[in-house]
N, C-alpha and C positions, 0 to 999 in steps of 0.2 A: 484746361482744368478750371473748375469753378472755385470761387473764393467763398469761404464760410466764415461767419462772424461768431465768435465765442466771447462770453462774458464771465468773469470770475465773480461769483456771488458774494464772496467775502470782501474783496477790495473794490469791486466795481470796474476793474480794468477790462477793456475790450481789446480783442486781437482778431485780425483777419488773417486766415491761413489758406494756402492753396492745398487742395486735396483732390485726389481722383474721385470719381463717383463711387467707387467701391469703399473708399476710406472716409466717407462723409461723417461718420460718428467718432473719428479719432480727434481728441481734443489737442490743443497746442502743446508742443513738447517744451522741455526746459530751454532748448536752444532758441525756440521761437518766442518765448516769454522769459528772458533772463532776469527781469526785475522781480519775478515772483518765485525764484528758486529758493527752496527752503521754507515757503509759507504754506505748502499744501493747499493749492487752489482748488476750488470747487467750480469746475467749468460747466456752463450751460450754453447750448447752441441757441443763438438768437436768429429768428426767422426775419431777416431784414427785408424791408419792403421798398417799394418804389421802383420805377423803371426809368432808365436813362435813354433819352432819345437824342440821337445825333443827327443834325441836319446841316447840310452844306449850303453855302450861299448860292451855288449854281444849280441846285436841284429844280428842274423845271416841271412841266406838265407830264412828261414821260415817267417821272418817278413819284408822282403824287403831289397833292397840294398841301402845303404846310401853312 
C-alpha cells in the first residue's frame, strides 16, 4: 500500500498515512494524528516529490551501471 503525505493547514503538522489506492482521498484519522484531536484540522494532501534509488555495492554490469 502506498503512503500519502497530508498537511494540516492550520497548524502546519504533516502526517504520512498508509492507504489503499481506493482510499487515497481519506485524510488522517484521530488515531493517526492524536496531537490534533479537538482542533478541527484542515487536511490537504501534499504531492511529495523525489525518487529514492537503492543501489547495492555488488551491482555489476548485469544490472546496469551506476
